[in-house]
C-alpha positions in Angstrom: 0.0 0.0 0.0 2.9 2.4 0.8 4.5 1.8 -2.5 1.2 2.5 -4.3 0.9 5.8 -2.4 4.5 6.8 -3.2 4.1 5.9 -6.8 0.9 7.9 -7.0 2.6 10.9 -5.4 5.5 10.7 -7.8 3.1 10.6 -10.8 1.1 13.5 -9.4 4.2 15.6 -8.9 5.4 14.8 -12.4 2.0 15.7 -13.9 1.8 19.0 -11.9 5.3 19.9 -13.1 4.5 19.2 -16.7 1.4 21.4 -16.5 3.4 24.3 -15.0 6.0 23.9 -17.6 3.4 23.9 -20.4 1.7 27.0 -18.9 5.1 28.8 -18.7 5.9 27.8 -22.3 2.6 29.3 -23.5 3.3 32.5 -21.6 6.9 32.8 -22.9 5.6 32.2 -26.5 2.9 34.9 -26.1 5.4 37.4 -24.6 7.8 36.8 -27.5 5.0 37.2 -30.0 3.7 40.4 -28.4 7.2 42.0 -28.3 7.8 41.0 -31.9 4.6 42.7 -32.9 5.7 45.8 -30.9 8.9 45.8 -32.9 7.0 45.6 -36.2 4.7 48.4 -35.2 7.7 50.5 -34.3 9.3 49.9 -37.7 6.1 50.6 -39.5 5.5 53.8 -37.6 9.0 55.4 -37.6 7.8 58.9 -36.7 5.8 57.8 -33.7 7.4 57.6 -30.3 8.5 54.0 -29.7 7.7 54.1 -26.0 4.1 55.2 -26.8 3.7 52.2 -29.2 5.1 49.9 -26.5 2.8 51.1 -23.8 -0.3 51.2 -26.0 0.2 47.6 -26.9 1.1 46.3 -23.4 -1.6 48.3 -21.7 -4.3 46.8 -24.0 -3.5 43.1 -23.2 -6.4 42.9 -20.7 -8.8 43.5 -23.6 -8.2 40.1 -25.2 -9.1 37.1 -23.0 -6.9 34.8 -25.1 -3.8 36.2 -23.5 -2.5 34.2 -20.6 0.5 36.5 -20.1 0.2 39.6 -18.0 1.9 43.0 -18.4 4.1 42.3 -15.4 5.3 39.0 -16.9 6.1 40.7 -20.2 8.2 43.3 -18.4 10.1 40.4 -16.6 10.4 38.3 -19.8 13.9 37.9 -21.2 15.4 35.5 -23.5 19.0 35.3 -24.6 21.5 33.1 -26.3 23.5 31.0 -24.0 27.1 30.5 -25.1 29.0 27.4 -24.0 
C-alpha cells in the first residue's frame, strides 16, 4: 500500500510539473510574439514615439481574453542566447 501511495505521489508531482512547464511555455511564447509585434509596429511607424507604441500595446492586453501572459510577466520576460 505504501508503494502505491509513493508511486501515486510521484506521478502527481510529475503531472503538476508538466502542467506548470506547459503553462510557462505558453506565456513565454505569447510574450515573445507580443514583443515581436511591438517591434514591427515601431518599424512601420518610424515617426511615432517608440515608448508610446510599446505602452499602447502592453496596456491593452487585458482587452483580449486569449492572452495568458500579463503585463508584469512581459516586463520580466527575457530570453537570450547561452554560449557554451
